[in-house]
N, CA, C and O of each residue as an XYZ file, in Angstrom:
612
protein
N       0.800     -1.201     -0.019
C      -0.023     -0.094     -0.007
C       0.860      1.166     -0.008
O       1.871      1.236      0.690
N       0.441      2.167     -0.822
C       1.324      3.372     -0.910
C       1.120      4.189      0.374
O       0.169      3.945      1.117
N       2.020      5.168      0.638
C       2.080      6.117      1.924
C       0.863      6.980      1.780
O       0.192      7.240      2.779
N       0.538      7.438      0.599
C      -0.516      8.200      0.430
C      -1.874      7.581      0.635
O      -2.764      8.205      1.214
N      -2.048      6.333      0.155
C      -3.271      5.584      0.505
C      -3.327      5.265      1.846
O      -4.392      5.421      2.444
N      -2.217      4.787      2.491
C      -2.166      4.660      3.990
C      -2.788      5.800      4.749
O      -3.691      5.666      5.574
N      -2.173      7.033      4.366
C      -2.438      8.180      5.070
C      -3.989      8.547      4.855
O      -4.640      9.015      5.788
N      -4.491      8.344      3.735
C      -5.928      8.547      3.477
C      -6.837      7.654      4.274
O      -7.876      8.089      4.770
N      -6.394      6.240      4.413
C      -7.033      5.262      5.214
C      -6.968      5.802      6.699
O      -7.975      5.797      7.408
N      -5.841      6.231      7.108
C      -5.631      6.607      8.547
C      -6.613      7.822      8.701
O      -7.324      7.800      9.705
N      -6.735      8.808      7.893
C      -7.518      9.951      8.030
C      -9.084      9.515      8.013
O      -9.891     10.004      8.803
N      -9.377      8.697      7.188
C     -10.888      8.192      7.081
C     -11.167      7.436      8.377
O     -12.168      7.679      9.051
N     -10.278      6.527      8.710
C     -10.672      5.796     10.030
C     -10.712      6.499     11.182
O     -11.584      6.221     12.005
N      -9.802      7.500     11.431
C      -9.823      8.460     12.591
C     -11.161      9.244     12.542
O     -11.833      9.500     13.542
N     -11.470      9.593     11.288
C     -12.791     10.429     11.271
C     -14.013      9.526     11.626
O     -14.964      9.920     12.300
N     -13.892      8.320     11.120
C     -15.075      7.373     11.296
C     -15.192      7.099     12.811
O     -16.321      7.123     13.300
N     -14.172      6.851     13.565
C     -14.230      6.534     14.979
C     -14.753      7.767     15.783
O     -15.579      7.668     16.690
N     -14.170      8.981     15.348
C     -14.525     10.186     16.106
C     -16.025     10.611     15.857
O     -16.704     11.178     16.713
N     -16.493     10.263     14.536
C     -17.826     10.522     14.132
C     -18.844      9.632     14.923
O     -19.876     10.059     15.440
N     -18.357      8.181     14.947
C     -19.215      7.237     15.582
C     -19.480      7.481     17.085
O     -20.575      7.330     17.627
N     -18.279      7.897     17.719
C     -18.323      8.158     19.096
C     -19.440      9.401     19.372
O     -20.370      9.290     20.171
N     -19.201     10.462     18.654
C     -20.026     11.594     18.650
C     -21.604     11.203     18.400
O     -22.521     11.537     19.150
N     -21.727     10.486     17.283
C     -23.027     10.146     16.873
C     -23.728      9.184     18.029
O     -24.938      9.316     18.210
N     -23.048      8.299     18.746
C     -23.534      7.399     19.573
C     -23.972      8.153     20.760
O     -24.988      7.754     21.329
N     -23.251      9.353     21.289
C     -23.305     10.044     22.247
C     -24.760     10.925     22.105
O     -25.626     11.058     22.970
N     -24.739     11.404     20.910
C     -25.982     12.129     20.493
C     -27.387     11.510     20.486
O     -28.444     11.953     20.936
N     -27.115     10.401     19.870
C     -28.161      9.201     19.723
C     -28.597      8.664     20.970
O     -29.727      8.178     21.009
N     -27.845      8.673     22.055
C     -28.240      8.015     23.380
C     -29.405      8.797     23.885
O     -30.009      8.242     24.803
N     -29.858      9.946     23.505
C     -30.860     10.575     24.105
C     -32.162      9.700     23.637
O     -33.099      9.578     24.427
N     -32.204      9.163     22.493
C     -33.236      8.283     22.129
C     -33.160      6.863     22.630
O     -33.989      6.025     22.278
N     -32.251      6.616     23.383
C     -32.053      5.132     23.845
C     -31.200      4.325     23.126
O     -30.619      4.835     22.168
N     -30.990      3.059     23.419
C     -30.078      2.116     22.779
C     -30.129      2.097     21.292
O     -29.089      2.068     20.635
N     -31.235      2.112     20.776
C     -31.449      2.163     19.281
C     -30.875      3.514     18.665
O     -30.179      3.461     17.651
N     -31.133      4.567     19.202
C     -30.550      5.820     18.861
C     -29.096      5.845     18.948
O     -28.416      6.392     18.080
N     -28.610      5.281     19.947
C     -27.129      5.210     20.096
C     -26.615      4.345     18.884
O     -25.611      4.735     18.289
N     -27.178      3.324     18.534
C     -26.708      2.576     17.387
C     -26.823      3.347     16.072
O     -25.889      3.302     15.271
N     -27.959      4.073     15.806
C     -28.197      4.621     14.726
C     -27.272      5.853     14.635
O     -26.754      6.181     13.568
N     -27.088      6.495     15.739
C     -26.116      7.643     15.735
C     -24.613      7.292     15.527
O     -23.834      7.989     14.876
N     -24.325      6.222     16.108
C     -22.960      5.784     15.838
C     -22.696      5.419     14.346
O     -21.674      5.792     13.771
N     -23.700      4.646     13.724
C     -23.449      4.377     12.240
C     -23.493      5.527     11.346
O     -22.774      5.606     10.349
N     -24.470      6.564     11.752
C     -24.536      7.725     10.910
C     -23.228      8.498     11.133
O     -22.560      8.917     10.188
N     -22.871      8.679     12.486
C     -21.748      9.506     12.798
C     -20.471      8.928     12.234
O     -19.509      9.663     12.010
N     -20.439      7.636     12.001
C     -19.241      6.969     11.469
C     -19.025      7.228      9.963
O     -17.941      7.290      9.384
N     -20.177      7.359      9.473
C     -20.137      7.482      7.900
C     -19.772      8.956      7.594
O     -18.970      9.222      6.700
N     -20.405      9.969      8.389
C     -20.075     11.340      8.175
C     -18.606     11.688      8.634
O     -17.925     12.570      8.112
N     -18.237     10.944      9.596
C     -16.848     11.096     10.141
C     -15.799     10.572      9.310
O     -14.672     11.067      9.315
N     -16.128      9.578      8.588
C     -15.143      8.914      7.794
C     -14.916      9.834      6.538
O     -13.785      9.918      6.061
N     -15.870     10.459      6.049
C     -15.735     11.287      4.941
C     -15.004     12.705      5.435
O     -14.259     13.315      4.669
N     -15.256     13.119      6.638
C     -14.665     14.253      6.942
C     -13.116     13.979      7.172
O     -12.250     14.749      6.756
N     -12.847     12.806      7.876
C     -11.311     12.518      8.065
C     -10.702     12.250      6.599
O      -9.531     12.546      6.363
N     -11.451     11.739      5.726
C     -10.653     11.566      4.439
C     -10.417     12.905      3.787
O      -9.347     13.060      3.199
N     -11.299     13.899      3.823
C     -11.091     15.204      3.221
C     -10.020     15.830      4.006
O      -9.279     16.524      3.311
N      -9.722     15.786      5.263
C      -8.776     16.374      5.984
C      -7.320     15.626      5.716
O      -6.274     16.275      5.727
N      -7.349     14.434      5.515
C      -6.165     13.613      5.132
C      -5.676     13.946      3.837
O      -4.468     13.850      3.621
N      -6.589     14.389      2.800
C      -6.260     14.970      1.566
C      -5.622     16.220      1.600
O      -4.740     16.484      0.784
N      -5.999     17.057      2.509
C      -5.452     18.480      2.741
C      -4.169     18.477      3.588
O      -3.234     19.269      3.470
N      -4.269     17.499      4.426
C      -3.139     17.633      5.611
C      -2.782     15.950      5.811
O      -3.571     15.223      6.415
N      -1.612     15.478      5.281
C      -1.242     14.324      5.494
C      -1.055     14.006      6.921
O      -0.298     14.723      7.576
N      -1.638     13.047      7.457
C      -1.391     12.574      8.971
C       0.090     12.384      9.288
O       0.511     12.831     10.355
N       0.827     11.824      8.535
C       2.219     11.536      8.805
C       3.050     12.745      8.698
O       3.957     12.930      9.510
N       2.783     13.652      7.671
C       3.451     14.935      7.547
C       3.157     15.964      8.733
O       3.981     16.759      9.185
N       1.893     15.816      9.137
C       1.306     16.616     10.329
C       2.147     16.352     11.481
O       2.739     17.268     12.051
N       2.233     15.070     11.870
C       2.895     14.476     13.139
C       4.346     14.971     12.850
O       4.880     15.625     13.746
N       5.003     14.752     11.774
C       6.300     14.979     11.607
C       6.619     16.512     11.907
O       7.564     16.895     12.596
N       5.752     17.266     11.327
C       5.904     18.753     11.397
C       6.049     19.262     12.854
O       6.892     20.081     13.219
N       5.012     18.601     13.729
C       5.117     19.001     15.159
C       6.235     18.318     15.910
O       6.886     18.914     16.768
N       6.417     17.248     15.628
C       7.766     16.437     16.246
C       8.957     17.359     16.011
O       9.766     17.597     16.907
N       9.043     17.868     14.797
C      10.216     18.615     14.507
C      10.299     20.018     15.185
O      11.371     20.597     15.358
N       9.027     20.546     15.573
C       8.822     21.964     15.896
C       8.384     22.255     17.406
O       8.437     23.371     17.923
N       7.947     21.099     18.032
C       7.218     21.236     19.325
C       8.171     22.044     20.460
O       7.694     22.893     21.214
N       9.222     21.753     20.464
C      10.010     22.292     21.460
C      10.404     23.910     21.188
O      11.136     24.558     21.936
N       9.825     24.379     20.075
C      10.077     25.859     19.839
C       8.778     26.567     20.112
O       8.731     27.791     19.990
N       7.640     25.820     20.502
C       6.303     26.474     20.791
C       6.463     27.245     22.116
O       7.282     26.919     22.975
N       5.657     28.246     22.217
C       5.713     28.930     23.379
C       5.016     28.331     24.728
O       5.109     28.856     25.838
N       4.366     27.242     24.453
C       3.694     26.475     25.449
C       4.470     25.225     25.865
O       4.011     24.462     26.716
N       5.601     25.024     25.288
C       6.537     23.891     25.447
C       7.122     24.040     26.956
O       7.404     25.133     27.445
N       7.256     22.878     27.584
C       7.752     22.643     28.960
C       8.784     21.683     28.694
O       8.579     20.600     28.146
N      10.103     22.177     29.166
C      11.142     21.361     28.976
C      11.265     20.119     29.830
O      12.073     19.240     29.528
N      10.459     20.026     30.918
C      10.233     18.797     31.595
C       9.423     17.722     31.176
O       9.243     16.695     31.830
N       8.805     18.047     29.769
C       8.004     17.214     29.089
C       8.687     16.766     27.765
O       9.521     17.549     27.310
N       8.444     15.599     27.076
C       8.959     15.230     26.028
C       7.866     14.987     24.875
O       6.685     15.235     25.117
N       8.256     14.512     23.652
C       7.493     14.264     22.533
C       6.322     13.311     22.937
O       5.191     13.568     22.524
N       6.554     12.199     23.742
C       5.560     11.201     24.290
C       4.527     11.844     24.954
O       3.452     11.250     25.031
N       4.665     13.134     25.534
C       3.577     13.926     26.324
C       2.925     14.779     25.324
O       1.733     15.030     25.498
N       3.524     15.255     24.314
C       2.985     16.315     23.483
C       2.135     15.551     22.188
O       1.087     16.004     21.727
N       2.763     14.387     21.739
C       2.114     13.858     20.548
C       0.710     13.534     20.731
O      -0.043     13.843     19.808
N       0.135     12.862     21.947
C      -1.275     12.726     21.986
C      -1.933     14.001     21.862
O      -2.946     14.001     21.164
N      -1.548     15.170     22.428
C      -2.238     16.360     22.307
C      -2.326     16.833     20.707
O      -3.355     17.292     20.210
N      -1.150     16.655     20.031
C      -1.485     16.927     18.502
C      -2.351     16.004     17.826
O      -3.141     16.311     16.933
N      -2.150     14.777     18.331
C      -3.139     13.798     17.640
C      -4.559     13.973     18.020
O      -5.467     13.646     17.256
N      -4.751     14.452     19.115
C      -6.080     14.862     19.472
C      -6.741     16.195     18.888
O      -7.954     16.400     18.839
N      -5.807     17.005     18.484
C      -6.170     18.180     17.699
C      -6.502     17.713     16.144
O      -7.414     18.218     15.490
N      -5.706     16.769     15.695
C      -6.050     16.327     14.408
C      -7.374     15.592     14.422
O      -8.225     15.916     13.594
N      -7.615     14.632     15.292
C      -8.621     13.866     15.326
C      -9.982     14.612     15.582
O     -10.971     14.315     14.912
N     -10.028     15.613     16.584
C     -11.210     16.330     16.722
C     -11.476     17.467     15.764
O     -12.611     17.931     15.661
N     -10.516     17.901     15.100
C     -10.894     19.033     14.104
C     -11.884     18.526     13.145
O     -12.781     19.290     12.788
N     -11.829     17.303     12.677
C     -12.846     16.957     11.595
C     -14.170     16.653     12.399
O     -15.245     16.781     11.812
N     -14.134     16.258     13.713
C     -15.415     16.024     14.349
C     -16.224     17.431     14.513
O     -17.453     17.478     14.481
N     -15.398     18.556     14.691
C     -16.093     19.761     14.939
C     -15.764     20.810     13.804
O     -15.635     22.008     14.056
N     -15.636     20.274     12.530
C     -15.189     21.033     11.519
C     -16.275     22.199     11.341
O     -17.469     21.987     11.551
N     -15.792     23.408     10.952
C     -16.783     24.494     10.791
C     -16.858     25.347     12.114
O     -17.215     26.522     12.033
N     -16.560     24.839     13.222
C     -16.701     25.499     14.476
C     -15.275     25.995     14.799
O     -14.297     25.360     14.403
N     -15.151     27.200     15.562
C     -13.779     27.537     15.917
C     -13.285     26.847     17.306
O     -14.120     26.352     18.064
N     -12.131     26.835     17.559
C     -11.656     26.104     18.567
C     -12.094     26.644     20.007
O     -12.378     25.844     20.899
N     -12.137     27.913     20.190
C     -12.781     28.433     21.420
C     -14.171     27.953     21.858
O     -14.489     27.730     23.026
N     -14.966     27.818     20.773
C     -16.412     27.412     21.055
C     -16.572     25.942     21.392
O     -17.627     25.552     21.892
N     -15.606     25.139     21.149
C     -15.700     23.702     21.431
C     -14.613     23.341     22.622
O     -14.533     22.213     23.107
N     -13.853     24.364     22.993
C     -12.767     23.887     23.929
C     -13.311     23.312     25.186
O     -12.691     22.381     25.699
N     -14.466     23.784     25.777
C     -15.056     23.073     27.055
C     -15.112     21.558     26.739
O     -14.644     20.741     27.533
N     -15.683     21.195     25.582
C     -15.879     19.787     25.397
C     -14.551     19.130     25.189
O     -14.288     18.070     25.757
N     -13.755     19.696     24.436
C     -12.425     19.114     24.226
C     -11.627     18.928     25.677
O     -10.925     17.936     25.873
N     -11.778     19.834     26.542
C     -11.237     19.726     27.792
C     -11.874     18.642     28.660
O     -11.196     17.932     29.403
N     -13.107     18.546     28.550
C     -13.814     17.324     29.341
C     -13.379     16.009     28.816
O     -13.343     15.069     29.610
N     -13.033     15.818     27.536
C     -12.722     14.523     26.904
C     -11.217     14.317     26.905
O     -10.784     13.216     26.564
N     -10.334     15.349     27.284
C      -8.968     15.113     27.212
C      -8.414     13.940     28.105
O      -7.578     13.155     27.658
N      -8.867     13.861     29.269
C      -8.262     12.857     30.243
C      -8.558     11.406     29.660
O      -7.771     10.485     29.880
N      -9.693     11.234     28.926
C      -9.930     10.001     28.394
C      -9.209      9.688     27.092
O      -9.247      8.524     26.694
N      -8.581     10.572     26.413
C      -8.091     10.461     25.246
C      -6.505     10.651     25.342
O      -5.861     10.395     24.325
N      -5.942     11.007     26.294
C      -4.558     11.439     26.429
C      -3.501     10.271     26.429
O      -2.320     10.363     26.092
N      -4.133      9.216     26.850
C      -3.129      7.942     26.903
C      -2.210      8.193     28.009
O      -2.631      8.514     29.120
N      -0.878      8.049     27.725
C       0.298      8.103     28.608
C       0.663      9.605     28.895
O       1.423      9.940     29.804
N       0.112     10.384     28.120
C       0.640     11.781     28.357
C       0.627     12.436     29.751
O      -0.409     12.390     30.413
N       1.598     12.970     30.170
C       1.669     13.512     31.438
C       0.983     15.028     31.516
O       0.914     15.643     32.580
N       0.534     15.499     30.376
C      -0.007     16.711     30.195
C      -1.397     16.892     30.757
O      -2.279     16.121     30.380
N      -1.688     17.922     31.695
C      -3.065     18.323     32.104
C      -3.547     19.156     30.954
O      -2.794     19.655     30.118
N      -5.004     19.287     30.967
C      -5.435     20.039     29.810
C      -4.772     21.515     29.698
O      -4.445     21.945     28.592
N      -4.609     22.185     30.737
C      -3.750     23.487     30.699
C      -2.436     23.373     29.879
O      -2.133     24.303     29.132
N      -1.638     22.269     29.983
C      -0.631     22.151     29.233
C      -0.840     21.642     27.953
O      -0.031     21.952     27.078
N      -1.833     20.876     27.672
C      -2.037     20.249     26.311
C      -2.722     21.311     25.437
O      -2.527     21.256     24.223
N      -3.450     22.201     25.912
C      -4.318     23.079     25.320
C      -3.610     23.702     24.124
O      -4.154     23.633     23.022
N      -2.488     24.279     24.261
C      -1.679     24.942     23.225
C      -1.404     24.084     22.030
O      -1.534     24.515     20.884
N      -0.970     22.694     22.350
C      -0.648     21.854     21.237
C      -1.974     21.441     20.596
O      -2.005     21.357     19.369
N      -2.988     21.196     21.255
C      -4.228     20.869     20.515
C      -4.753     22.017     19.590
O      -5.216     21.765     18.478
N      -4.665     23.271     20.084
C      -5.030     24.406     19.396
C      -4.056     24.659     18.099
O      -4.433     25.113     17.018
N      -2.831     24.299     18.417
C      -1.972     24.547     17.209
C      -2.137     23.560     16.207
O      -1.908     23.835     15.029
N      -2.567     22.272     16.616
C      -2.941     21.292     15.556
C      -4.169     21.732     14.809
O      -4.244     21.572     13.591
N      -5.165     22.301     15.535
C      -6.382     22.796     14.663
C      -5.974     23.813     13.822
O      -6.344     23.693     12.653
N      -5.226     24.907     14.137
C      -4.901     25.984     13.421
C      -4.008     25.397     12.208
O      -4.204     25.898     11.101
N      -3.163     24.501     12.317
C      -2.366     23.895     11.304
C      -3.210     23.335     10.117
O      -2.950     23.521      8.928
N      -4.333     22.572     10.651
C      -5.363     21.989      9.641
C      -6.212     23.054      9.003
O      -6.508     22.949      7.813
N      -6.662     24.178      9.798
C      -7.375     25.165      9.226
C      -6.614     25.949      8.079
O      -7.169     26.393      7.074
N      -5.380     26.049      8.346
C      -4.604     26.906      7.160
C      -4.690     26.082      5.990
O      -4.752     26.660      4.905
N      -4.706     24.708      6.028
C      -4.725     23.832      4.795
C      -6.031     23.639      4.251
O      -6.195     23.324      3.072
N      -6.933     23.807      5.026
C      -8.448     23.582      4.532
C      -8.930     24.965      4.075
O      -8.533     26.034      4.538
N      -9.818     24.804      3.129
C     -10.688     26.027      2.643
C     -11.433     26.541      3.796
O     -12.061     25.744      4.493
N     -11.426     27.988      4.111
C     -12.271     28.402      5.164
C     -11.728     28.454      6.417
O     -11.979     27.447      7.078
N     -11.096     29.248      6.947
C     -10.581     29.352      8.399
C     -11.740     29.591      9.283
O     -12.233     30.719      9.293
N     -12.230     28.657     10.023
C     -13.311     28.791     10.908
C     -13.061     29.993     11.945
O     -13.968     30.772     12.238
N     -11.777     30.089     12.474
C     -11.447     31.132     13.473
C     -11.324     32.391     12.815
O     -11.581     33.380     13.501
N     -10.974     32.565     11.593
C     -10.853     33.827     10.866
C      -9.691     34.609     11.320
O      -9.581     35.797     11.018
N      -8.799     33.972     12.050
C      -7.535     34.729     12.370
C      -6.318     34.358     11.618
O      -5.229     34.886     11.839
N      -6.532     33.361     10.647
C      -5.465     33.064      9.698
C      -4.140     32.433     10.419
O      -3.060     32.497      9.832
N      -4.240     31.882     11.578
C      -3.217     31.400     12.390
C      -3.336     29.788     12.351
O      -2.544     29.095     12.990
């Protein structure tokens, strides 16, 4: 499989998972059947969103960009390493497609609530991870048509 195809599959899969989780949560208001229907619909929509993001921002290139530059960011803490920051950048990539069309600040409360469940082994609390997640969002926005934040960063 070519790297480009692999990256598109990764983007599509990431979007599908994020969409399915969101769809299931929204559908849960209608009970177990609503959760199932929401998960399926969310997975389909999320897959398409993830694939379009992967076309604009190669996931492998995205990660490499931040791995090469995270120590230069103003939020960088020298007592932390790539293993702490990588999940935050990944979270930014994965959630951008889920909330596409919304600005970071409007969804930050939800991102913050879900950070602990998604950060894996990262030692970053939300206050430390926030800058990396937001940087990830803005990196994607610059590559996608229409910057939702309107600030061009």
